[in-house]
C-alpha positions in Angstrom: 26.3 12.6 33.5 23.8 12.8 31.6 23.6 11.1 27.8 25.6 12.8 25.2 24.7 13.2 22.2 27.7 12.2 19.5 28.2 13.5 16.0 29.9 11.9 13.3 31.4 14.2 11.3 32.5 12.4 7.9 35.1 13.1 5.7 33.7 14.8 2.5 35.5 11.9 0.5 33.5 9.4 2.5 30.3 11.3 1.8 30.8 10.8 -1.2 32.1 7.2 -1.4 28.5 6.3 0.6 26.4 7.6 -2.1 28.2 6.4 -4.8 27.5 2.9 -3.1 24.1 4.2 -2.5 23.3 5.2 -5.7 24.5 2.2 -7.5 22.9 -0.9 -5.0 19.4 1.1 -4.1 18.5 2.8 -7.0 18.8 -0.2 -9.5 16.2 -1.4 -7.3 13.8 0.9 -7.0 14.1 1.4 -10.9 13.1 -3.1 -11.2 10.7 -2.5 -9.0 8.7 0.4 -11.3 9.7 -1.0 -14.1 8.1 -4.7 -12.6 4.7 -2.6 -11.4 4.3 -0.8 -14.9 4.8 -4.1 -17.0 2.1 -5.6 -14.3 0.0 -2.6 -14.9 0.3 -2.5 -18.7 -0.7 -6.4 -19.3 -3.7 -5.9 -17.1 -4.9 -3.6 -19.4 -3.6 -5.0 -22.4 -6.3 -8.2 -21.4 
């Protein structure tokens, strides 16, 4: 018996919920990093 590739097909609603969760959790973190990075660059250019 060879390895079977199992494909998990999520219901559309589940995909939407996961996307909402992903957007809520990971996007704000990236925005914060970007803002922090930009403010550091600005601080350097000011001095």
